[in-house]
Structure formats: structure tokens, C-alpha cells
mmCIF file of the protein (N, C-alpha, C, O) and its ligand, coordinates in Angstrom:
data_MODEL
# 
_entry.id   MODEL 
# 
loop_
_entity.id 
_entity.type 
_entity.pdbx_number_of_molecules 
1 polymer     1 
2 non-polymer 1 
# 
_entity_poly.entity_id                      1 
_entity_poly.type                           'polypeptide(L)' 
_entity_poly.nstd_linkage                   no 
_entity_poly.nstd_monomer                   no 
_entity_poly.pdbx_seq_one_letter_code       MKKMRICTVCESYTLSLSHCQEKTSSAHPLRYNPNDKYAKYRRMAKCSKHS 
_entity_poly.pdbx_seq_one_letter_code_can   MKKMRICTVCESYTLSLSHCQEKTSSAHPLRYNPNDKYAKYRRMAKCSKHS 
_entity_poly.pdbx_strand_id                 A 
# 
loop_
_entity_poly_seq.entity_id 
_entity_poly_seq.num 
_entity_poly_seq.mon_id 
_entity_poly_seq.hetero 
1 1  MET n 
1 2  LYS n 
1 3  LYS n 
1 4  MET n 
1 5  ARG n 
1 6  ILE n 
1 7  CYS n 
1 8  THR n 
1 9  VAL n 
1 10 CYS n 
1 11 GLU n 
1 12 SER n 
1 13 TYR n 
1 14 THR n 
1 15 LEU n 
1 16 SER n 
1 17 LEU n 
1 18 SER n 
1 19 HIS n 
1 20 CYS n 
1 21 GLN n 
1 22 GLU n 
1 23 LYS n 
1 24 THR n 
1 25 SER n 
1 26 SER n 
1 27 ALA n 
1 28 HIS n 
1 29 PRO n 
1 30 LEU n 
1 31 ARG n 
1 32 TYR n 
1 33 ASN n 
1 34 PRO n 
1 35 ASN n 
1 36 ASP n 
1 37 LYS n 
1 38 TYR n 
1 39 ALA n 
1 40 LYS n 
1 41 TYR n 
1 42 ARG n 
1 43 ARG n 
1 44 MET n 
1 45 ALA n 
1 46 LYS n 
1 47 CYS n 
1 48 SER n 
1 49 LYS n 
1 50 HIS n 
1 51 SER n 
# 
loop_
_struct_asym.id 
_struct_asym.entity_id 
A 1 
B 2 
# 
loop_
_chem_comp.id 
_chem_comp.type 
_chem_comp.mon_nstd_flag 
ALA 'L-peptide linking' y 
ARG 'L-peptide linking' y 
ASN 'L-peptide linking' y 
ASP 'L-peptide linking' y 
CYS 'L-peptide linking' y 
GLN 'L-peptide linking' y 
GLU 'L-peptide linking' y 
HIS 'L-peptide linking' y 
ILE 'L-peptide linking' y 
LEU 'L-peptide linking' y 
LYS 'L-peptide linking' y 
MET 'L-peptide linking' y 
PRO 'L-peptide linking' y 
SER 'L-peptide linking' y 
THR 'L-peptide linking' y 
TYR 'L-peptide linking' y 
VAL 'L-peptide linking' y 
ZN  non-polymer         . 
# 
_pdbx_entity_nonpoly.entity_id   2 
_pdbx_entity_nonpoly.name        ? 
_pdbx_entity_nonpoly.comp_id     ZN 
# 
_pdbx_nonpoly_scheme.asym_id         B 
_pdbx_nonpoly_scheme.entity_id       2 
_pdbx_nonpoly_scheme.mon_id          ZN 
_pdbx_nonpoly_scheme.ndb_seq_num     1 
_pdbx_nonpoly_scheme.pdb_seq_num     101 
_pdbx_nonpoly_scheme.auth_seq_num    101 
_pdbx_nonpoly_scheme.pdb_mon_id      ZN 
_pdbx_nonpoly_scheme.auth_mon_id     ZN 
_pdbx_nonpoly_scheme.pdb_strand_id   A 
_pdbx_nonpoly_scheme.pdb_ins_code    . 
# 
loop_
_atom_site.group_PDB 
_atom_site.id 
_atom_site.type_symbol 
_atom_site.label_atom_id 
_atom_site.label_alt_id 
_atom_site.label_comp_id 
_atom_site.label_asym_id 
_atom_site.label_entity_id 
_atom_site.label_seq_id 
_atom_site.pdbx_PDB_ins_code 
_atom_site.Cartn_x 
_atom_site.Cartn_y 
_atom_site.Cartn_z 
_atom_site.occupancy 
_atom_site.B_iso_or_equiv 
_atom_site.pdbx_formal_charge 
_atom_site.auth_seq_id 
_atom_site.auth_comp_id 
_atom_site.auth_asym_id 
_atom_site.auth_atom_id 
_atom_site.pdbx_PDB_model_num 
ATOM   1   N  N  . MET A 1 1  ? 17.937 -31.374 0.000   1.00 0.00 ? 1   MET A N  1 
ATOM   2   C  CA . MET A 1 1  ? 16.833 -30.617 0.604   1.00 0.00 ? 1   MET A CA 1 
ATOM   3   C  C  . MET A 1 1  ? 15.871 -30.142 -0.478  1.00 0.00 ? 1   MET A C  1 
ATOM   4   O  O  . MET A 1 1  ? 16.270 -29.499 -1.449  1.00 0.00 ? 1   MET A O  1 
ATOM   5   N  N  . LYS A 1 2  ? 14.612 -30.468 -0.291  1.00 0.00 ? 2   LYS A N  1 
ATOM   6   C  CA . LYS A 1 2  ? 13.603 -30.065 -1.269  1.00 0.00 ? 2   LYS A CA 1 
ATOM   7   C  C  . LYS A 1 2  ? 13.274 -28.588 -1.123  1.00 0.00 ? 2   LYS A C  1 
ATOM   8   O  O  . LYS A 1 2  ? 13.224 -28.036 -0.024  1.00 0.00 ? 2   LYS A O  1 
ATOM   9   N  N  . LYS A 1 3  ? 13.054 -27.975 -2.269  1.00 0.00 ? 3   LYS A N  1 
ATOM   10  C  CA . LYS A 1 3  ? 12.693 -26.561 -2.236  1.00 0.00 ? 3   LYS A CA 1 
ATOM   11  C  C  . LYS A 1 3  ? 11.192 -26.425 -2.019  1.00 0.00 ? 3   LYS A C  1 
ATOM   12  O  O  . LYS A 1 3  ? 10.380 -27.057 -2.695  1.00 0.00 ? 3   LYS A O  1 
ATOM   13  N  N  . MET A 1 4  ? 10.863 -25.598 -1.077  1.00 0.00 ? 4   MET A N  1 
ATOM   14  C  CA . MET A 1 4  ? 9.457  -25.284 -0.881  1.00 0.00 ? 4   MET A CA 1 
ATOM   15  C  C  . MET A 1 4  ? 9.032  -24.310 -1.971  1.00 0.00 ? 4   MET A C  1 
ATOM   16  O  O  . MET A 1 4  ? 9.787  -23.423 -2.370  1.00 0.00 ? 4   MET A O  1 
ATOM   17  N  N  . ARG A 1 5  ? 7.850  -24.493 -2.423  1.00 0.00 ? 5   ARG A N  1 
ATOM   18  C  CA . ARG A 1 5  ? 7.305  -23.591 -3.432  1.00 0.00 ? 5   ARG A CA 1 
ATOM   19  C  C  . ARG A 1 5  ? 5.962  -23.085 -2.927  1.00 0.00 ? 5   ARG A C  1 
ATOM   20  O  O  . ARG A 1 5  ? 5.352  -23.683 -2.041  1.00 0.00 ? 5   ARG A O  1 
ATOM   21  N  N  . ILE A 1 6  ? 5.522  -22.007 -3.487  1.00 0.00 ? 6   ILE A N  1 
ATOM   22  C  CA . ILE A 1 6  ? 4.244  -21.454 -3.046  1.00 0.00 ? 6   ILE A CA 1 
ATOM   23  C  C  . ILE A 1 6  ? 3.345  -21.224 -4.242  1.00 0.00 ? 6   ILE A C  1 
ATOM   24  O  O  . ILE A 1 6  ? 3.778  -20.747 -5.292  1.00 0.00 ? 6   ILE A O  1 
ATOM   25  N  N  . CYS A 1 7  ? 2.103  -21.569 -4.061  1.00 0.00 ? 7   CYS A N  1 
ATOM   26  C  CA . CYS A 1 7  ? 1.110  -21.358 -5.107  1.00 0.00 ? 7   CYS A CA 1 
ATOM   27  C  C  . CYS A 1 7  ? 0.722  -19.887 -5.119  1.00 0.00 ? 7   CYS A C  1 
ATOM   28  O  O  . CYS A 1 7  ? 0.350  -19.328 -4.088  1.00 0.00 ? 7   CYS A O  1 
ATOM   29  N  N  . THR A 1 8  ? 0.808  -19.275 -6.266  1.00 0.00 ? 8   THR A N  1 
ATOM   30  C  CA . THR A 1 8  ? 0.480  -17.849 -6.365  1.00 0.00 ? 8   THR A CA 1 
ATOM   31  C  C  . THR A 1 8  ? -1.026 -17.618 -6.364  1.00 0.00 ? 8   THR A C  1 
ATOM   32  O  O  . THR A 1 8  ? -1.489 -16.488 -6.210  1.00 0.00 ? 8   THR A O  1 
ATOM   33  N  N  . VAL A 1 9  ? -1.780 -18.691 -6.537  1.00 0.00 ? 9   VAL A N  1 
ATOM   34  C  CA . VAL A 1 9  ? -3.242 -18.553 -6.584  1.00 0.00 ? 9   VAL A CA 1 
ATOM   35  C  C  . VAL A 1 9  ? -3.831 -18.659 -5.181  1.00 0.00 ? 9   VAL A C  1 
ATOM   36  O  O  . VAL A 1 9  ? -4.550 -17.764 -4.736  1.00 0.00 ? 9   VAL A O  1 
ATOM   37  N  N  . CYS A 1 10 ? -3.526 -19.749 -4.487  1.00 0.00 ? 10  CYS A N  1 
ATOM   38  C  CA . CYS A 1 10 ? -4.135 -19.960 -3.176  1.00 0.00 ? 10  CYS A CA 1 
ATOM   39  C  C  . CYS A 1 10 ? -3.134 -19.745 -2.045  1.00 0.00 ? 10  CYS A C  1 
ATOM   40  O  O  . CYS A 1 10 ? -3.487 -19.875 -0.873  1.00 0.00 ? 10  CYS A O  1 
ATOM   41  N  N  . GLU A 1 11 ? -1.896 -19.419 -2.388  1.00 0.00 ? 11  GLU A N  1 
ATOM   42  C  CA . GLU A 1 11 ? -0.849 -19.138 -1.407  1.00 0.00 ? 11  GLU A CA 1 
ATOM   43  C  C  . GLU A 1 11 ? -0.569 -20.299 -0.471  1.00 0.00 ? 11  GLU A C  1 
ATOM   44  O  O  . GLU A 1 11 ? -0.181 -20.101 0.680   1.00 0.00 ? 11  GLU A O  1 
ATOM   45  N  N  . SER A 1 12 ? -0.767 -21.514 -0.973  1.00 0.00 ? 12  SER A N  1 
ATOM   46  C  CA . SER A 1 12 ? -0.417 -22.691 -0.202  1.00 0.00 ? 12  SER A CA 1 
ATOM   47  C  C  . SER A 1 12 ? 1.024  -23.070 -0.488  1.00 0.00 ? 12  SER A C  1 
ATOM   48  O  O  . SER A 1 12 ? 1.495  -22.940 -1.618  1.00 0.00 ? 12  SER A O  1 
ATOM   49  N  N  . TYR A 1 13 ? 1.720  -23.533 0.528   1.00 0.00 ? 13  TYR A N  1 
ATOM   50  C  CA . TYR A 1 13 ? 3.060  -24.057 0.326   1.00 0.00 ? 13  TYR A CA 1 
ATOM   51  C  C  . TYR A 1 13 ? 2.951  -25.460 -0.219  1.00 0.00 ? 13  TYR A C  1 
ATOM   52  O  O  . TYR A 1 13 ? 2.115  -26.249 0.221   1.00 0.00 ? 13  TYR A O  1 
ATOM   53  N  N  . THR A 1 14 ? 3.797  -25.764 -1.178  1.00 0.00 ? 14  THR A N  1 
ATOM   54  C  CA . THR A 1 14 ? 3.746  -27.052 -1.840  1.00 0.00 ? 14  THR A CA 1 
ATOM   55  C  C  . THR A 1 14 ? 5.132  -27.411 -2.339  1.00 0.00 ? 14  THR A C  1 
ATOM   56  O  O  . THR A 1 14 ? 6.013  -26.556 -2.425  1.00 0.00 ? 14  THR A O  1 
ATOM   57  N  N  . LEU A 1 15 ? 5.320  -28.671 -2.664  1.00 0.00 ? 15  LEU A N  1 
ATOM   58  C  CA . LEU A 1 15 ? 6.564  -29.088 -3.301  1.00 0.00 ? 15  LEU A CA 1 
ATOM   59  C  C  . LEU A 1 15 ? 6.356  -29.289 -4.796  1.00 0.00 ? 15  LEU A C  1 
ATOM   60  O  O  . LEU A 1 15 ? 7.300  -29.596 -5.525  1.00 0.00 ? 15  LEU A O  1 
ATOM   61  N  N  . SER A 1 16 ? 5.123  -29.114 -5.250  1.00 0.00 ? 16  SER A N  1 
ATOM   62  C  CA . SER A 1 16 ? 4.809  -29.314 -6.655  1.00 0.00 ? 16  SER A CA 1 
ATOM   63  C  C  . SER A 1 16 ? 5.209  -28.101 -7.487  1.00 0.00 ? 16  SER A C  1 
ATOM   64  O  O  . SER A 1 16 ? 5.272  -26.979 -6.985  1.00 0.00 ? 16  SER A O  1 
ATOM   65  N  N  . LEU A 1 17 ? 5.475  -28.346 -8.756  1.00 0.00 ? 17  LEU A N  1 
ATOM   66  C  CA . LEU A 1 17 ? 5.826  -27.240 -9.653  1.00 0.00 ? 17  LEU A CA 1 
ATOM   67  C  C  . LEU A 1 17 ? 4.593  -26.483 -10.118 1.00 0.00 ? 17  LEU A C  1 
ATOM   68  O  O  . LEU A 1 17 ? 4.690  -25.382 -10.659 1.00 0.00 ? 17  LEU A O  1 
ATOM   69  N  N  . SER A 1 18 ? 3.432  -27.092 -9.899  1.00 0.00 ? 18  SER A N  1 
ATOM   70  C  CA . SER A 1 18 ? 2.204  -26.400 -10.275 1.00 0.00 ? 18  SER A CA 1 
ATOM   71  C  C  . SER A 1 18 ? 1.131  -26.676 -9.232  1.00 0.00 ? 18  SER A C  1 
ATOM   72  O  O  . SER A 1 18 ? 1.171  -27.685 -8.528  1.00 0.00 ? 18  SER A O  1 
ATOM   73  N  N  . HIS A 1 19 ? 0.188  -25.774 -9.149  1.00 0.00 ? 19  HIS A N  1 
ATOM   74  C  CA . HIS A 1 19 ? -0.906 -25.865 -8.185  1.00 0.00 ? 19  HIS A CA 1 
ATOM   75  C  C  . HIS A 1 19 ? -2.011 -24.985 -8.704  1.00 0.00 ? 19  HIS A C  1 
ATOM   76  O  O  . HIS A 1 19 ? -1.747 -23.936 -9.292  1.00 0.00 ? 19  HIS A O  1 
ATOM   77  N  N  . CYS A 1 20 ? -3.235 -25.388 -8.497  1.00 0.00 ? 20  CYS A N  1 
ATOM   78  C  CA . CYS A 1 20 ? -4.363 -24.600 -9.017  1.00 0.00 ? 20  CYS A CA 1 
ATOM   79  C  C  . CYS A 1 20 ? -4.199 -24.335 -10.519 1.00 0.00 ? 20  CYS A C  1 
ATOM   80  O  O  . CYS A 1 20 ? -4.627 -23.300 -11.030 1.00 0.00 ? 20  CYS A O  1 
ATOM   81  N  N  . GLN A 1 21 ? -3.576 -25.285 -11.210 1.00 0.00 ? 21  GLN A N  1 
ATOM   82  C  CA . GLN A 1 21 ? -3.352 -25.185 -12.659 1.00 0.00 ? 21  GLN A CA 1 
ATOM   83  C  C  . GLN A 1 21 ? -2.485 -23.998 -13.027 1.00 0.00 ? 21  GLN A C  1 
ATOM   84  O  O  . GLN A 1 21 ? -2.526 -23.530 -14.164 1.00 0.00 ? 21  GLN A O  1 
ATOM   85  N  N  . GLU A 1 22 ? -1.702 -23.506 -12.081 1.00 0.00 ? 22  GLU A N  1 
ATOM   86  C  CA . GLU A 1 22 ? -0.745 -22.433 -12.354 1.00 0.00 ? 22  GLU A CA 1 
ATOM   87  C  C  . GLU A 1 22 ? 0.631  -22.877 -11.855 1.00 0.00 ? 22  GLU A C  1 
ATOM   88  O  O  . GLU A 1 22 ? 0.736  -23.736 -10.979 1.00 0.00 ? 22  GLU A O  1 
ATOM   89  N  N  . LYS A 1 23 ? 1.675  -22.287 -12.417 1.00 0.00 ? 23  LYS A N  1 
ATOM   90  C  CA . LYS A 1 23 ? 3.020  -22.565 -11.932 1.00 0.00 ? 23  LYS A CA 1 
ATOM   91  C  C  . LYS A 1 23 ? 3.190  -21.985 -10.533 1.00 0.00 ? 23  LYS A C  1 
ATOM   92  O  O  . LYS A 1 23 ? 2.671  -20.911 -10.226 1.00 0.00 ? 23  LYS A O  1 
ATOM   93  N  N  . THR A 1 24 ? 3.917  -22.702 -9.699  1.00 0.00 ? 24  THR A N  1 
ATOM   94  C  CA . THR A 1 24 ? 4.207  -22.194 -8.368  1.00 0.00 ? 24  THR A CA 1 
ATOM   95  C  C  . THR A 1 24 ? 5.513  -21.406 -8.388  1.00 0.00 ? 24  THR A C  1 
ATOM   96  O  O  . THR A 1 24 ? 6.352  -21.602 -9.266  1.00 0.00 ? 24  THR A O  1 
ATOM   97  N  N  . SER A 1 25 ? 5.672  -20.536 -7.438  1.00 0.00 ? 25  SER A N  1 
ATOM   98  C  CA . SER A 1 25 ? 6.914  -19.768 -7.292  1.00 0.00 ? 25  SER A CA 1 
ATOM   99  C  C  . SER A 1 25 ? 7.745  -20.390 -6.190  1.00 0.00 ? 25  SER A C  1 
ATOM   100 O  O  . SER A 1 25 ? 7.207  -21.012 -5.274  1.00 0.00 ? 25  SER A O  1 
ATOM   101 N  N  . SER A 1 26 ? 9.044  -20.227 -6.274  1.00 0.00 ? 26  SER A N  1 
ATOM   102 C  CA . SER A 1 26 ? 9.890  -20.688 -5.194  1.00 0.00 ? 26  SER A CA 1 
ATOM   103 C  C  . SER A 1 26 ? 9.599  -19.840 -3.957  1.00 0.00 ? 26  SER A C  1 
ATOM   104 O  O  . SER A 1 26 ? 9.480  -18.618 -4.034  1.00 0.00 ? 26  SER A O  1 
ATOM   105 N  N  . ALA A 1 27 ? 9.489  -20.513 -2.832  1.00 0.00 ? 27  ALA A N  1 
ATOM   106 C  CA . ALA A 1 27 ? 9.052  -19.832 -1.611  1.00 0.00 ? 27  ALA A CA 1 
ATOM   107 C  C  . ALA A 1 27 ? 10.234 -19.282 -0.841  1.00 0.00 ? 27  ALA A C  1 
ATOM   108 O  O  . ALA A 1 27 ? 10.475 -19.651 0.308   1.00 0.00 ? 27  ALA A O  1 
ATOM   109 N  N  . HIS A 1 28 ? 10.957 -18.406 -1.484  1.00 0.00 ? 28  HIS A N  1 
ATOM   110 C  CA . HIS A 1 28 ? 12.023 -17.726 -0.752  1.00 0.00 ? 28  HIS A CA 1 
ATOM   111 C  C  . HIS A 1 28 ? 11.378 -16.726 0.199   1.00 0.00 ? 28  HIS A C  1 
ATOM   112 O  O  . HIS A 1 28 ? 10.320 -16.176 -0.106  1.00 0.00 ? 28  HIS A O  1 
ATOM   113 N  N  . PRO A 1 29 ? 11.983 -16.495 1.310   1.00 0.00 ? 29  PRO A N  1 
ATOM   114 C  CA . PRO A 1 29 ? 11.389 -15.609 2.315   1.00 0.00 ? 29  PRO A CA 1 
ATOM   115 C  C  . PRO A 1 29 ? 11.428 -14.145 1.909   1.00 0.00 ? 29  PRO A C  1 
ATOM   116 O  O  . PRO A 1 29 ? 12.196 -13.351 2.453   1.00 0.00 ? 29  PRO A O  1 
ATOM   117 N  N  . LEU A 1 30 ? 10.589 -13.807 0.949   1.00 0.00 ? 30  LEU A N  1 
ATOM   118 C  CA . LEU A 1 30 ? 10.552 -12.435 0.456   1.00 0.00 ? 30  LEU A CA 1 
ATOM   119 C  C  . LEU A 1 30 ? 9.965  -11.484 1.501   1.00 0.00 ? 30  LEU A C  1 
ATOM   120 O  O  . LEU A 1 30 ? 10.301 -10.302 1.560   1.00 0.00 ? 30  LEU A O  1 
ATOM   121 N  N  . ARG A 1 31 ? 9.086  -12.041 2.311   1.00 0.00 ? 31  ARG A N  1 
ATOM   122 C  CA . ARG A 1 31 ? 8.416  -11.168 3.280   1.00 0.00 ? 31  ARG A CA 1 
ATOM   123 C  C  . ARG A 1 31 ? 9.343  -10.823 4.443   1.00 0.00 ? 31  ARG A C  1 
ATOM   124 O  O  . ARG A 1 31 ? 9.209  -9.779  5.081   1.00 0.00 ? 31  ARG A O  1 
ATOM   125 N  N  . TYR A 1 32 ? 10.279 -11.725 4.697   1.00 0.00 ? 32  TYR A N  1 
ATOM   126 C  CA . TYR A 1 32 ? 11.214 -11.461 5.775   1.00 0.00 ? 32  TYR A CA 1 
ATOM   127 C  C  . TYR A 1 32 ? 12.620 -11.707 5.275   1.00 0.00 ? 32  TYR A C  1 
ATOM   128 O  O  . TYR A 1 32 ? 13.033 -12.858 5.135   1.00 0.00 ? 32  TYR A O  1 
ATOM   129 N  N  . ASN A 1 33 ? 13.349 -10.664 5.008   1.00 0.00 ? 33  ASN A N  1 
ATOM   130 C  CA . ASN A 1 33 ? 14.710 -10.773 4.519   1.00 0.00 ? 33  ASN A CA 1 
ATOM   131 C  C  . ASN A 1 33 ? 15.660 -10.281 5.605   1.00 0.00 ? 33  ASN A C  1 
ATOM   132 O  O  . ASN A 1 33 ? 15.732 -9.077  5.854   1.00 0.00 ? 33  ASN A O  1 
ATOM   133 N  N  . PRO A 1 34 ? 16.388 -11.183 6.257   1.00 0.00 ? 34  PRO A N  1 
ATOM   134 C  CA . PRO A 1 34 ? 17.263 -10.774 7.357   1.00 0.00 ? 34  PRO A CA 1 
ATOM   135 C  C  . PRO A 1 34 ? 18.374 -9.841  6.913   1.00 0.00 ? 34  PRO A C  1 
ATOM   136 O  O  . PRO A 1 34 ? 18.957 -9.141  7.740   1.00 0.00 ? 34  PRO A O  1 
ATOM   137 N  N  . ASN A 1 35 ? 18.679 -9.818  5.617   1.00 0.00 ? 35  ASN A N  1 
ATOM   138 C  CA . ASN A 1 35 ? 19.708 -8.926  5.108   1.00 0.00 ? 35  ASN A CA 1 
ATOM   139 C  C  . ASN A 1 35 ? 19.181 -7.505  4.909   1.00 0.00 ? 35  ASN A C  1 
ATOM   140 O  O  . ASN A 1 35 ? 19.945 -6.545  4.810   1.00 0.00 ? 35  ASN A O  1 
ATOM   141 N  N  . ASP A 1 36 ? 17.866 -7.403  4.853   1.00 0.00 ? 36  ASP A N  1 
ATOM   142 C  CA . ASP A 1 36 ? 17.281 -6.096  4.621   1.00 0.00 ? 36  ASP A CA 1 
ATOM   143 C  C  . ASP A 1 36 ? 16.978 -5.438  5.960   1.00 0.00 ? 36  ASP A C  1 
ATOM   144 O  O  . ASP A 1 36 ? 15.836 -5.420  6.421   1.00 0.00 ? 36  ASP A O  1 
ATOM   145 N  N  . LYS A 1 37 ? 18.024 -4.900  6.571   1.00 0.00 ? 37  LYS A N  1 
ATOM   146 C  CA . LYS A 1 37 ? 17.840 -4.365  7.917   1.00 0.00 ? 37  LYS A CA 1 
ATOM   147 C  C  . LYS A 1 37 ? 17.149 -3.015  7.924   1.00 0.00 ? 37  LYS A C  1 
ATOM   148 O  O  . LYS A 1 37 ? 16.796 -2.497  8.984   1.00 0.00 ? 37  LYS A O  1 
ATOM   149 N  N  . TYR A 1 38 ? 16.956 -2.449  6.751   1.00 0.00 ? 38  TYR A N  1 
ATOM   150 C  CA . TYR A 1 38 ? 16.265 -1.164  6.693   1.00 0.00 ? 38  TYR A CA 1 
ATOM   151 C  C  . TYR A 1 38 ? 14.787 -1.317  6.366   1.00 0.00 ? 38  TYR A C  1 
ATOM   152 O  O  . TYR A 1 38 ? 14.054 -0.331  6.293   1.00 0.00 ? 38  TYR A O  1 
ATOM   153 N  N  . ALA A 1 39 ? 14.360 -2.546  6.172   1.00 0.00 ? 39  ALA A N  1 
ATOM   154 C  CA . ALA A 1 39 ? 12.969 -2.773  5.767   1.00 0.00 ? 39  ALA A CA 1 
ATOM   155 C  C  . ALA A 1 39 ? 11.993 -2.217  6.784   1.00 0.00 ? 39  ALA A C  1 
ATOM   156 O  O  . ALA A 1 39 ? 10.993 -1.598  6.423   1.00 0.00 ? 39  ALA A O  1 
ATOM   157 N  N  . LYS A 1 40 ? 12.289 -2.441  8.068   1.00 0.00 ? 40  LYS A N  1 
ATOM   158 C  CA . LYS A 1 40 ? 11.324 -1.976  9.070   1.00 0.00 ? 40  LYS A CA 1 
ATOM   159 C  C  . LYS A 1 40 ? 11.272 -0.461  9.132   1.00 0.00 ? 40  LYS A C  1 
ATOM   160 O  O  . LYS A 1 40 ? 10.232 0.112   9.453   1.00 0.00 ? 40  LYS A O  1 
ATOM   161 N  N  . TYR A 1 41 ? 12.390 0.195   8.826   1.00 0.00 ? 41  TYR A N  1 
ATOM   162 C  CA . TYR A 1 41 ? 12.363 1.651   8.810   1.00 0.00 ? 41  TYR A CA 1 
ATOM   163 C  C  . TYR A 1 41 ? 11.565 2.160   7.619   1.00 0.00 ? 41  TYR A C  1 
ATOM   164 O  O  . TYR A 1 41 ? 10.866 3.171   7.702   1.00 0.00 ? 41  TYR A O  1 
ATOM   165 N  N  . ARG A 1 42 ? 11.686 1.430   6.498   1.00 0.00 ? 42  ARG A N  1 
ATOM   166 C  CA . ARG A 1 42 ? 10.888 1.807   5.334   1.00 0.00 ? 42  ARG A CA 1 
ATOM   167 C  C  . ARG A 1 42 ? 9.408  1.640   5.631   1.00 0.00 ? 42  ARG A C  1 
ATOM   168 O  O  . ARG A 1 42 ? 8.582  2.464   5.239   1.00 0.00 ? 42  ARG A O  1 
ATOM   169 N  N  . ARG A 1 43 ? 9.082  0.539   6.345   1.00 0.00 ? 43  ARG A N  1 
ATOM   170 C  CA . ARG A 1 43 ? 7.680  0.323   6.697   1.00 0.00 ? 43  ARG A CA 1 
ATOM   171 C  C  . ARG A 1 43 ? 7.183  1.427   7.618   1.00 0.00 ? 43  ARG A C  1 
ATOM   172 O  O  . ARG A 1 43 ? 6.064  1.916   7.461   1.00 0.00 ? 43  ARG A O  1 
ATOM   173 N  N  . MET A 1 44 ? 8.008  1.817   8.573   1.00 0.00 ? 44  MET A N  1 
ATOM   174 C  CA . MET A 1 44 ? 7.615  2.871   9.506   1.00 0.00 ? 44  MET A CA 1 
ATOM   175 C  C  . MET A 1 44 ? 7.376  4.170   8.734   1.00 0.00 ? 44  MET A C  1 
ATOM   176 O  O  . MET A 1 44 ? 6.409  4.887   8.992   1.00 0.00 ? 44  MET A O  1 
ATOM   177 N  N  . ALA A 1 45 ? 8.251  4.456   7.804   1.00 0.00 ? 45  ALA A N  1 
ATOM   178 C  CA . ALA A 1 45 ? 8.119  5.673   7.006   1.00 0.00 ? 45  ALA A CA 1 
ATOM   179 C  C  . ALA A 1 45 ? 6.825  5.631   6.193   1.00 0.00 ? 45  ALA A C  1 
ATOM   180 O  O  . ALA A 1 45 ? 6.115  6.629   6.065   1.00 0.00 ? 45  ALA A O  1 
ATOM   181 N  N  . LYS A 1 46 ? 6.539  4.438   5.645   1.00 0.00 ? 46  LYS A N  1 
ATOM   182 C  CA . LYS A 1 46 ? 5.334  4.285   4.845   1.00 0.00 ? 46  LYS A CA 1 
ATOM   183 C  C  . LYS A 1 46 ? 4.094  4.485   5.715   1.00 0.00 ? 46  LYS A C  1 
ATOM   184 O  O  . LYS A 1 46 ? 3.125  5.119   5.299   1.00 0.00 ? 46  LYS A O  1 
ATOM   185 N  N  . CYS A 1 47 ? 4.140  3.935   6.926   1.00 0.00 ? 47  CYS A N  1 
ATOM   186 C  CA . CYS A 1 47 ? 3.007  4.054   7.843   1.00 0.00 ? 47  CYS A CA 1 
ATOM   187 C  C  . CYS A 1 47 ? 2.772  5.504   8.238   1.00 0.00 ? 47  CYS A C  1 
ATOM   188 O  O  . CYS A 1 47 ? 1.628  5.951   8.322   1.00 0.00 ? 47  CYS A O  1 
ATOM   189 N  N  . SER A 1 48 ? 3.844  6.234   8.480   1.00 0.00 ? 48  SER A N  1 
ATOM   190 C  CA . SER A 1 48 ? 3.690  7.601   8.972   1.00 0.00 ? 48  SER A CA 1 
ATOM   191 C  C  . SER A 1 48 ? 3.035  8.502   7.911   1.00 0.00 ? 48  SER A C  1 
ATOM   192 O  O  . SER A 1 48 ? 2.401  9.506   8.236   1.00 0.00 ? 48  SER A O  1 
ATOM   193 N  N  . LYS A 1 49 ? 3.203  8.116   6.632   1.00 0.00 ? 49  LYS A N  1 
ATOM   194 C  CA . LYS A 1 49 ? 2.571  8.890   5.581   1.00 0.00 ? 49  LYS A CA 1 
ATOM   195 C  C  . LYS A 1 49 ? 1.053  8.724   5.598   1.00 0.00 ? 49  LYS A C  1 
ATOM   196 O  O  . LYS A 1 49 ? 0.297  9.601   5.182   1.00 0.00 ? 49  LYS A O  1 
ATOM   197 N  N  . HIS A 1 50 ? 0.641  7.553   6.101   1.00 0.00 ? 50  HIS A N  1 
ATOM   198 C  CA . HIS A 1 50 ? -0.807 7.293   6.129   1.00 0.00 ? 50  HIS A CA 1 
ATOM   199 C  C  . HIS A 1 50 ? -1.498 7.998   7.280   1.00 0.00 ? 50  HIS A C  1 
ATOM   200 O  O  . HIS A 1 50 ? -2.704 8.240   7.217   1.00 0.00 ? 50  HIS A O  1 
ATOM   201 N  N  . SER A 1 51 ? -0.778 8.326   8.307   1.00 0.00 ? 51  SER A N  1 
ATOM   202 C  CA . SER A 1 51 ? -1.427 8.876   9.497   1.00 0.00 ? 51  SER A CA 1 
ATOM   203 C  C  . SER A 1 51 ? -1.789 10.357  9.327   1.00 0.00 ? 51  SER A C  1 
ATOM   204 O  O  . SER A 1 51 ? -2.343 10.966  10.243  1.00 0.00 ? 51  SER A O  1 
HETATM 205 ZN ZN . ZN  B 2 .  ? -3.072 -23.427 -5.253  1.00 0.00 2 101 ZN  A ZN 1 
# 
């Protein structure tokens, strides 16, 4: 299975090690971590501070 990578410059998913003349990062699902079950509570707490 090929690893998906993401370009840090244009945020495109790619299989290349570089894009936009920069190294790409491995596209692990940092934005959605199923193990981080407290993430949404942290977000709620962060939001409530803004209100
Ligand atoms: Zn790019």
C-alpha cells in the first residue's frame, strides 16, 4: 500500500516525496484522530473562550 503524502505548500495529496519544490509530509490523519476522544471537548472548550 502506497503512503499518501501531502504537500505543505499547496496542501495537495500526492504520492511524490516532493511537491512545489518542497518536501511533502506523510498524510497521516492529524486532523481526525479516532484515538483522541477528547479532541472535540477541547475544541468546545476553546470555542467557549472566544464567545
Ligand atoms: Zn504542492
